[in-house]
PDB file of the backbone (N, CA, C, O) and the ligand in Angstrom, with CONECT records:
HET     ZN  A 101       1
ATOM      1  N   MET A   1      -2.952  -8.743  12.919  1.00  0.00           N
ATOM      2  CA  MET A   1      -3.011  -7.494  13.341  1.00  0.00           C
ATOM      3  C   MET A   1      -2.649  -6.272  12.650  1.00  0.00           C
ATOM      4  O   MET A   1      -3.060  -5.162  12.988  1.00  0.00           O
ATOM      5  N   LEU A   2      -1.866  -6.499  11.668  1.00  0.00           N
ATOM      6  CA  LEU A   2      -1.661  -5.555  10.783  1.00  0.00           C
ATOM      7  C   LEU A   2      -2.746  -5.231  10.061  1.00  0.00           C
ATOM      8  O   LEU A   2      -3.095  -4.051  10.081  1.00  0.00           O
ATOM      9  N   ALA A   3      -3.467  -6.139   9.317  1.00  0.00           N
ATOM     10  CA  ALA A   3      -4.810  -5.936   8.688  1.00  0.00           C
ATOM     11  C   ALA A   3      -5.841  -5.276   9.593  1.00  0.00           C
ATOM     12  O   ALA A   3      -6.705  -4.583   9.056  1.00  0.00           O
ATOM     13  N   GLU A   4      -5.833  -5.419  10.865  1.00  0.00           N
ATOM     14  CA  GLU A   4      -6.861  -4.913  11.601  1.00  0.00           C
ATOM     15  C   GLU A   4      -6.566  -3.363  11.842  1.00  0.00           C
ATOM     16  O   GLU A   4      -7.504  -2.569  11.907  1.00  0.00           O
ATOM     17  N   LYS A   5      -5.497  -3.032  11.946  1.00  0.00           N
ATOM     18  CA  LYS A   5      -5.044  -1.649  12.183  1.00  0.00           C
ATOM     19  C   LYS A   5      -4.880  -0.845  11.020  1.00  0.00           C
ATOM     20  O   LYS A   5      -4.867   0.380  11.143  1.00  0.00           O
ATOM     21  N   THR A   6      -4.747  -1.415   9.842  1.00  0.00           N
ATOM     22  CA  THR A   6      -4.340  -0.523   8.536  1.00  0.00           C
ATOM     23  C   THR A   6      -5.185  -0.958   7.524  1.00  0.00           C
ATOM     24  O   THR A   6      -5.415  -0.125   6.646  1.00  0.00           O
ATOM     25  N   GLY A   7      -5.815  -2.279   7.400  1.00  0.00           N
ATOM     26  CA  GLY A   7      -6.429  -2.703   6.197  1.00  0.00           C
ATOM     27  C   GLY A   7      -5.539  -3.066   5.150  1.00  0.00           C
ATOM     28  O   GLY A   7      -5.920  -3.145   3.982  1.00  0.00           O
ATOM     29  N   VAL A   8      -4.315  -3.300   5.528  1.00  0.00           N
ATOM     30  CA  VAL A   8      -3.206  -3.627   4.552  1.00  0.00           C
ATOM     31  C   VAL A   8      -2.545  -5.040   5.064  1.00  0.00           C
ATOM     32  O   VAL A   8      -2.353  -5.324   6.247  1.00  0.00           O
ATOM     33  N   PHE A   9      -2.274  -5.768   4.072  1.00  0.00           N
ATOM     34  CA  PHE A   9      -1.994  -7.285   4.677  1.00  0.00           C
ATOM     35  C   PHE A   9      -1.208  -7.873   3.461  1.00  0.00           C
ATOM     36  O   PHE A   9      -1.353  -7.598   2.270  1.00  0.00           O
ATOM     37  N   PRO A  10      -0.362  -8.728   4.033  1.00  0.00           N
ATOM     38  CA  PRO A  10       0.658  -9.270   2.903  1.00  0.00           C
ATOM     39  C   PRO A  10      -0.044  -9.831   1.750  1.00  0.00           C
ATOM     40  O   PRO A  10      -1.002 -10.602   1.815  1.00  0.00           O
ATOM     41  N   GLY A  11       0.567  -9.334   0.578  1.00  0.00           N
ATOM     42  CA  GLY A  11      -0.133  -9.861  -0.577  1.00  0.00           C
ATOM     43  C   GLY A  11      -0.864  -8.707  -1.227  1.00  0.00           C
ATOM     44  O   GLY A  11      -1.120  -8.814  -2.426  1.00  0.00           O
ATOM     45  N   LYS A  12      -1.152  -7.847  -0.714  1.00  0.00           N
ATOM     46  CA  LYS A  12      -1.842  -6.657  -1.180  1.00  0.00           C
ATOM     47  C   LYS A  12      -1.057  -5.901  -2.108  1.00  0.00           C
ATOM     48  O   LYS A  12       0.174  -5.872  -2.073  1.00  0.00           O
ATOM     49  N   LYS A  13      -1.836  -5.229  -3.018  1.00  0.00           N
ATOM     50  CA  LYS A  13      -0.913  -4.635  -4.277  1.00  0.00           C
ATOM     51  C   LYS A  13      -1.124  -3.178  -4.098  1.00  0.00           C
ATOM     52  O   LYS A  13      -2.260  -2.823  -3.785  1.00  0.00           O
ATOM     53  N   PHE A  14      -0.289  -2.368  -4.234  1.00  0.00           N
ATOM     54  CA  PHE A  14      -0.509  -0.927  -4.590  1.00  0.00           C
ATOM     55  C   PHE A  14       0.445  -0.588  -5.730  1.00  0.00           C
ATOM     56  O   PHE A  14       1.668  -0.640  -5.600  1.00  0.00           O
ATOM     57  N   GLY A  15      -0.118  -0.271  -6.743  1.00  0.00           N
ATOM     58  CA  GLY A  15       0.798  -0.125  -8.036  1.00  0.00           C
ATOM     59  C   GLY A  15       1.505  -1.190  -8.299  1.00  0.00           C
ATOM     60  O   GLY A  15       0.880  -2.249  -8.345  1.00  0.00           O
ATOM     61  N   LYS A  16       2.703  -1.214  -8.498  1.00  0.00           N
ATOM     62  CA  LYS A  16       3.709  -2.032  -8.792  1.00  0.00           C
ATOM     63  C   LYS A  16       4.249  -2.863  -7.438  1.00  0.00           C
ATOM     64  O   LYS A  16       4.959  -3.865  -7.520  1.00  0.00           O
ATOM     65  N   TRP A  17       3.824  -2.318  -6.273  1.00  0.00           N
ATOM     66  CA  TRP A  17       4.438  -2.788  -5.108  1.00  0.00           C
ATOM     67  C   TRP A  17       3.254  -3.882  -4.541  1.00  0.00           C
ATOM     68  O   TRP A  17       2.026  -3.826  -4.621  1.00  0.00           O
ATOM     69  N   THR A  18       4.124  -4.859  -3.958  1.00  0.00           N
ATOM     70  CA  THR A  18       3.271  -5.856  -3.324  1.00  0.00           C
ATOM     71  C   THR A  18       3.609  -5.981  -1.866  1.00  0.00           C
ATOM     72  O   THR A  18       4.782  -6.232  -1.589  1.00  0.00           O
ATOM     73  N   VAL A  19       2.707  -5.836  -0.868  1.00  0.00           N
ATOM     74  CA  VAL A  19       3.146  -5.863   0.501  1.00  0.00           C
ATOM     75  C   VAL A  19       3.747  -7.206   0.945  1.00  0.00           C
ATOM     76  O   VAL A  19       3.070  -8.222   0.790  1.00  0.00           O
ATOM     77  N   ILE A  20       4.875  -7.271   1.444  1.00  0.00           N
ATOM     78  CA  ILE A  20       5.332  -8.633   1.998  1.00  0.00           C
ATOM     79  C   ILE A  20       5.277  -8.847   3.338  1.00  0.00           C
ATOM     80  O   ILE A  20       5.100 -10.009   3.704  1.00  0.00           O
ATOM     81  N   GLU A  21       5.419  -7.763   4.371  1.00  0.00           N
ATOM     82  CA  GLU A  21       5.179  -8.044   5.821  1.00  0.00           C
ATOM     83  C   GLU A  21       5.254  -6.427   6.543  1.00  0.00           C
ATOM     84  O   GLU A  21       5.683  -5.401   6.015  1.00  0.00           O
ATOM     85  N   PHE A  22       4.768  -6.582   7.716  1.00  0.00           N
ATOM     86  CA  PHE A  22       4.750  -5.463   8.606  1.00  0.00           C
ATOM     87  C   PHE A  22       6.349  -5.309   8.880  1.00  0.00           C
ATOM     88  O   PHE A  22       7.092  -6.289   8.924  1.00  0.00           O
ATOM     89  N   SER A  23       6.696  -4.260   9.020  1.00  0.00           N
ATOM     90  CA  SER A  23       8.071  -3.928   9.438  1.00  0.00           C
ATOM     91  C   SER A  23       8.277  -3.441  10.931  1.00  0.00           C
ATOM     92  O   SER A  23       8.606  -4.161  11.873  1.00  0.00           O
ATOM     93  N   TYR A  24       7.987  -1.905  10.971  1.00  0.00           N
ATOM     94  CA  TYR A  24       7.935  -1.450  12.138  1.00  0.00           C
ATOM     95  C   TYR A  24       6.919  -0.111  12.045  1.00  0.00           C
ATOM     96  O   TYR A  24       6.480   0.377  11.004  1.00  0.00           O
ATOM     97  N   SER A  25       6.684   0.314  13.316  1.00  0.00           N
ATOM     98  CA  SER A  25       5.935   1.678  13.374  1.00  0.00           C
ATOM     99  C   SER A  25       6.871   2.586  13.577  1.00  0.00           C
ATOM    100  O   SER A  25       7.876   2.262  14.211  1.00  0.00           O
ATOM    101  N   ALA A  26       6.723   3.853  13.092  1.00  0.00           N
ATOM    102  CA  ALA A  26       7.709   4.921  13.209  1.00  0.00           C
ATOM    103  C   ALA A  26       7.012   6.337  12.780  1.00  0.00           C
ATOM    104  O   ALA A  26       6.099   6.374  11.955  1.00  0.00           O
ATOM    105  N   ALA A  27       7.514   7.444  13.397  1.00  0.00           N
ATOM    106  CA  ALA A  27       6.955   8.687  13.009  1.00  0.00           C
ATOM    107  C   ALA A  27       7.572   9.353  11.668  1.00  0.00           C
ATOM    108  O   ALA A  27       8.773   9.467  11.423  1.00  0.00           O
ATOM    109  N   THR A  28       6.761   9.664  11.057  1.00  0.00           N
ATOM    110  CA  THR A  28       6.977  10.240   9.650  1.00  0.00           C
ATOM    111  C   THR A  28       7.722  11.734   9.946  1.00  0.00           C
ATOM    112  O   THR A  28       7.907  12.118  11.100  1.00  0.00           O
ATOM    113  N   GLU A  29       8.077  12.431   8.909  1.00  0.00           N
ATOM    114  CA  GLU A  29       8.681  13.724   9.161  1.00  0.00           C
ATOM    115  C   GLU A  29       7.667  14.484   9.605  1.00  0.00           C
ATOM    116  O   GLU A  29       7.914  15.491  10.269  1.00  0.00           O
ATOM    117  N   GLU A  30       6.370  14.112   9.303  1.00  0.00           N
ATOM    118  CA  GLU A  30       5.476  15.268   9.931  1.00  0.00           C
ATOM    119  C   GLU A  30       5.011  14.667  11.383  1.00  0.00           C
ATOM    120  O   GLU A  30       4.029  15.121  11.972  1.00  0.00           O
ATOM    121  N   GLY A  31       5.687  13.771  11.818  1.00  0.00           N
ATOM    122  CA  GLY A  31       5.505  13.438  13.183  1.00  0.00           C
ATOM    123  C   GLY A  31       4.400  12.386  13.538  1.00  0.00           C
ATOM    124  O   GLY A  31       4.108  12.026  14.679  1.00  0.00           O
ATOM    125  N   GLU A  32       3.888  11.993  12.474  1.00  0.00           N
ATOM    126  CA  GLU A  32       2.777  11.080  12.520  1.00  0.00           C
ATOM    127  C   GLU A  32       3.248   9.671  12.580  1.00  0.00           C
ATOM    128  O   GLU A  32       4.089   9.286  11.768  1.00  0.00           O
ATOM    129  N   VAL A  33       2.712   8.794  13.580  1.00  0.00           N
ATOM    130  CA  VAL A  33       3.224   7.519  13.706  1.00  0.00           C
ATOM    131  C   VAL A  33       2.380   6.549  12.692  1.00  0.00           C
ATOM    132  O   VAL A  33       1.153   6.462  12.668  1.00  0.00           O
ATOM    133  N   LEU A  34       3.176   5.937  11.973  1.00  0.00           N
ATOM    134  CA  LEU A  34       2.564   5.131  10.858  1.00  0.00           C
ATOM    135  C   LEU A  34       3.361   3.821  10.880  1.00  0.00           C
ATOM    136  O   LEU A  34       4.557   3.767  11.166  1.00  0.00           O
ATOM    137  N   PRO A  35       2.571   2.735  10.543  1.00  0.00           N
ATOM    138  CA  PRO A  35       3.119   1.537  10.134  1.00  0.00           C
ATOM    139  C   PRO A  35       3.948   1.542   9.052  1.00  0.00           C
ATOM    140  O   PRO A  35       3.522   2.126   8.055  1.00  0.00           O
ATOM    141  N   HIS A  36       5.078   1.014   8.996  1.00  0.00           N
ATOM    142  CA  HIS A  36       6.005   0.908   7.723  1.00  0.00           C
ATOM    143  C   HIS A  36       5.869  -0.518   7.441  1.00  0.00           C
ATOM    144  O   HIS A  36       5.700  -1.339   8.343  1.00  0.00           O
ATOM    145  N   LEU A  37       5.947  -0.858   6.077  1.00  0.00           N
ATOM    146  CA  LEU A  37       5.714  -2.148   5.499  1.00  0.00           C
ATOM    147  C   LEU A  37       6.869  -2.430   4.580  1.00  0.00           C
ATOM    148  O   LEU A  37       7.376  -1.498   3.957  1.00  0.00           O
ATOM    149  N   ARG A  38       7.347  -3.748   4.448  1.00  0.00           N
ATOM    150  CA  ARG A  38       8.430  -4.211   3.610  1.00  0.00           C
ATOM    151  C   ARG A  38       7.504  -4.569   2.429  1.00  0.00           C
ATOM    152  O   ARG A  38       6.658  -5.460   2.507  1.00  0.00           O
ATOM    153  N   VAL A  39       7.736  -3.750   1.229  1.00  0.00           N
ATOM    154  CA  VAL A  39       7.015  -4.069  -0.018  1.00  0.00           C
ATOM    155  C   VAL A  39       8.079  -4.530  -1.065  1.00  0.00           C
ATOM    156  O   VAL A  39       9.257  -4.177  -1.004  1.00  0.00           O
ATOM    157  N   ALA A  40       7.574  -5.336  -2.017  1.00  0.00           N
ATOM    158  CA  ALA A  40       8.544  -5.598  -3.282  1.00  0.00           C
ATOM    159  C   ALA A  40       7.943  -5.032  -4.430  1.00  0.00           C
ATOM    160  O   ALA A  40       6.723  -5.074  -4.591  1.00  0.00           O
ATOM    161  N   CYS A  41       8.833  -4.425  -5.363  1.00  0.00           N
ATOM    162  CA  CYS A  41       8.422  -4.065  -6.653  1.00  0.00           C
ATOM    163  C   CYS A  41       8.380  -5.311  -7.544  1.00  0.00           C
ATOM    164  O   CYS A  41       8.986  -6.344  -7.260  1.00  0.00           O
ATOM    165  N   GLU A  42       7.628  -5.148  -8.637  1.00  0.00           N
ATOM    166  CA  GLU A  42       7.280  -6.253  -9.693  1.00  0.00           C
ATOM    167  C   GLU A  42       8.806  -6.492 -10.150  1.00  0.00           C
ATOM    168  O   GLU A  42       9.079  -7.594 -10.625  1.00  0.00           O
ATOM    169  N   CYS A  43       9.771  -5.559 -10.036  1.00  0.00           N
ATOM    170  CA  CYS A  43      11.027  -6.005 -10.770  1.00  0.00           C
ATOM    171  C   CYS A  43      11.941  -6.515  -9.754  1.00  0.00           C
ATOM    172  O   CYS A  43      13.087  -6.794 -10.106  1.00  0.00           O
ATOM    173  N   GLY A  44      11.545  -6.691  -8.397  1.00  0.00           N
ATOM    174  CA  GLY A  44      12.256  -7.481  -7.424  1.00  0.00           C
ATOM    175  C   GLY A  44      12.775  -6.657  -6.522  1.00  0.00           C
ATOM    176  O   GLY A  44      13.273  -7.197  -5.534  1.00  0.00           O
ATOM    177  N   THR A  45      12.801  -5.327  -6.597  1.00  0.00           N
ATOM    178  CA  THR A  45      13.340  -4.377  -5.458  1.00  0.00           C
ATOM    179  C   THR A  45      12.684  -4.427  -4.368  1.00  0.00           C
ATOM    180  O   THR A  45      11.464  -4.308  -4.490  1.00  0.00           O
ATOM    181  N   SER A  46      13.116  -4.571  -3.286  1.00  0.00           N
ATOM    182  CA  SER A  46      12.363  -4.279  -1.974  1.00  0.00           C
ATOM    183  C   SER A  46      12.714  -3.126  -1.133  1.00  0.00           C
ATOM    184  O   SER A  46      13.869  -2.709  -1.055  1.00  0.00           O
ATOM    185  N   LYS A  47      11.725  -2.613  -0.507  1.00  0.00           N
ATOM    186  CA  LYS A  47      11.960  -1.287   0.085  1.00  0.00           C
ATOM    187  C   LYS A  47      11.020  -1.184   1.368  1.00  0.00           C
ATOM    188  O   LYS A  47      10.033  -1.919   1.407  1.00  0.00           O
ATOM    189  N   ILE A  48      11.236  -0.446   2.254  1.00  0.00           N
ATOM    190  CA  ILE A  48      10.196  -0.022   3.188  1.00  0.00           C
ATOM    191  C   ILE A  48       9.466   1.218   3.238  1.00  0.00           C
ATOM    192  O   ILE A  48      10.047   2.263   3.532  1.00  0.00           O
ATOM    193  N   LEU A  49       8.278   1.182   2.982  1.00  0.00           N
ATOM    194  CA  LEU A  49       7.415   2.461   2.750  1.00  0.00           C
ATOM    195  C   LEU A  49       6.313   2.315   3.869  1.00  0.00           C
ATOM    196  O   LEU A  49       5.878   1.274   4.361  1.00  0.00           O
ATOM    197  N   ASN A  50       5.946   3.716   4.168  1.00  0.00           N
ATOM    198  CA  ASN A  50       4.744   3.821   5.204  1.00  0.00           C
ATOM    199  C   ASN A  50       3.353   3.504   4.398  1.00  0.00           C
ATOM    200  O   ASN A  50       3.182   3.549   3.179  1.00  0.00           O
ATOM    201  N   VAL A  51       2.553   3.224   5.263  1.00  0.00           N
ATOM    202  CA  VAL A  51       1.178   3.086   4.772  1.00  0.00           C
ATOM    203  C   VAL A  51       0.677   4.238   3.833  1.00  0.00           C
ATOM    204  O   VAL A  51       0.144   4.036   2.742  1.00  0.00           O
ATOM    205  N   LYS A  52       0.911   5.464   4.382  1.00  0.00           N
ATOM    206  CA  LYS A  52       0.342   6.606   3.583  1.00  0.00           C
ATOM    207  C   LYS A  52       0.995   6.732   2.479  1.00  0.00           C
ATOM    208  O   LYS A  52       0.235   6.933   1.531  1.00  0.00           O
ATOM    209  N   VAL A  53       2.187   6.696   2.182  1.00  0.00           N
ATOM    210  CA  VAL A  53       2.868   6.777   0.910  1.00  0.00           C
ATOM    211  C   VAL A  53       2.387   5.729  -0.041  1.00  0.00           C
ATOM    212  O   VAL A  53       2.279   5.988  -1.239  1.00  0.00           O
ATOM    213  N   LEU A  54       2.050   4.370   0.528  1.00  0.00           N
ATOM    214  CA  LEU A  54       1.551   3.424  -0.409  1.00  0.00           C
ATOM    215  C   LEU A  54       0.126   3.618  -0.826  1.00  0.00           C
ATOM    216  O   LEU A  54      -0.251   3.302  -1.955  1.00  0.00           O
ATOM    217  N   ARG A  55      -0.797   4.219   0.226  1.00  0.00           N
ATOM    218  CA  ARG A  55      -2.320   4.495  -0.093  1.00  0.00           C
ATOM    219  C   ARG A  55      -2.364   5.687  -1.086  1.00  0.00           C
ATOM    220  O   ARG A  55      -3.253   5.800  -1.931  1.00  0.00           O
ATOM    221  N   SER A  56      -1.288   6.618  -0.918  1.00  0.00           N
ATOM    222  CA  SER A  56      -1.485   7.858  -1.707  1.00  0.00           C
ATOM    223  C   SER A  56      -1.163   7.646  -3.191  1.00  0.00           C
ATOM    224  O   SER A  56      -1.645   8.438  -4.001  1.00  0.00           O
ATOM    225  N   GLY A  57      -0.366   6.615  -3.620  1.00  0.00           N
ATOM    226  CA  GLY A  57      -0.243   6.129  -4.916  1.00  0.00           C
ATOM    227  C   GLY A  57       0.962   7.199  -5.397  1.00  0.00           C
ATOM    228  O   GLY A  57       1.186   7.359  -6.597  1.00  0.00           O
ATOM    229  N   GLU A  58       1.601   7.807  -4.522  1.00  0.00           N
ATOM    230  CA  GLU A  58       2.481   8.901  -5.007  1.00  0.00           C
ATOM    231  C   GLU A  58       4.042   8.264  -5.330  1.00  0.00           C
ATOM    232  O   GLU A  58       4.954   8.868  -5.894  1.00  0.00           O
ATOM    233  N   MET A  59       4.071   6.933  -4.830  1.00  0.00           N
ATOM    234  CA  MET A  59       5.194   6.193  -5.252  1.00  0.00           C
ATOM    235  C   MET A  59       4.572   4.752  -5.781  1.00  0.00           C
ATOM    236  O   MET A  59       4.232   3.906  -4.954  1.00  0.00           O
ATOM    237  N   GLU A  60       4.460   4.550  -7.010  1.00  0.00           N
ATOM    238  CA  GLU A  60       3.746   3.464  -7.603  1.00  0.00           C
ATOM    239  C   GLU A  60       4.683   2.383  -7.773  1.00  0.00           C
ATOM    240  O   GLU A  60       4.291   1.219  -7.849  1.00  0.00           O
ATOM    241  N   SER A  61       6.036   2.738  -7.843  1.00  0.00           N
ATOM    242  CA  SER A  61       6.894   1.721  -8.071  1.00  0.00           C
ATOM    243  C   SER A  61       8.299   2.067  -7.627  1.00  0.00           C
ATOM    244  O   SER A  61       8.403   3.155  -7.060  1.00  0.00           O
ATOM    245  N   CYS A  62       9.356   1.378  -7.771  1.00  0.00           N
ATOM    246  CA  CYS A  62      10.669   1.763  -7.186  1.00  0.00           C
ATOM    247  C   CYS A  62      11.408   2.809  -8.030  1.00  0.00           C
ATOM    248  O   CYS A  62      12.408   3.415  -7.645  1.00  0.00           O
ATOM    249  N   GLY A  63      10.771   2.965  -9.301  1.00  0.00           N
ATOM    250  CA  GLY A  63      11.337   3.881 -10.287  1.00  0.00           C
ATOM    251  C   GLY A  63      11.788   3.200 -11.526  1.00  0.00           C
ATOM    252  O   GLY A  63      12.369   3.713 -12.483  1.00  0.00           O
ATOM    253  N   CYS A  64      11.435   1.980 -11.361  1.00  0.00           N
ATOM    254  CA  CYS A  64      11.875   1.120 -12.736  1.00  0.00           C
ATOM    255  C   CYS A  64      11.198   1.276 -13.919  1.00  0.00           C
ATOM    256  O   CYS A  64      11.638   0.817 -14.973  1.00  0.00           O
ATOM    257  N   SER A  65       9.882   2.049 -13.816  1.00  0.00           N
ATOM    258  CA  SER A  65       8.954   2.101 -14.830  1.00  0.00           C
ATOM    259  C   SER A  65       8.302   3.360 -15.043  1.00  0.00           C
ATOM    260  O   SER A  65       7.073   3.434 -15.055  1.00  0.00           O
ATOM    261  N   VAL A  66       9.100   4.430 -15.224  1.00  0.00           N
ATOM    262  CA  VAL A  66       8.613   5.634 -15.069  1.00  0.00           C
ATOM    263  C   VAL A  66       8.169   6.035 -16.631  1.00  0.00           C
ATOM    264  O   VAL A  66       7.660   7.131 -16.866  1.00  0.00           O
TER     265      VAL A  66
HETATM  266 ZN    ZN A 101      10.733  -1.813  -9.834  1.00  0.00          ZN2+
END
């Protein structure tokens, strides 16, 4: 169901992030409701990011490799 909605699925990579699972849907600061995903950085740090941030590439890693 996640892949149908967003084109994002577990195992998909965005920069250093790998999608682990769907977490929840929530409104962003702009009031847009987006799916939020648990992702894991190559270094092992996991974090929850929304689909828009992942797609935009503005956060390519947890900050471990700048
Ligand atoms: Zn990292």
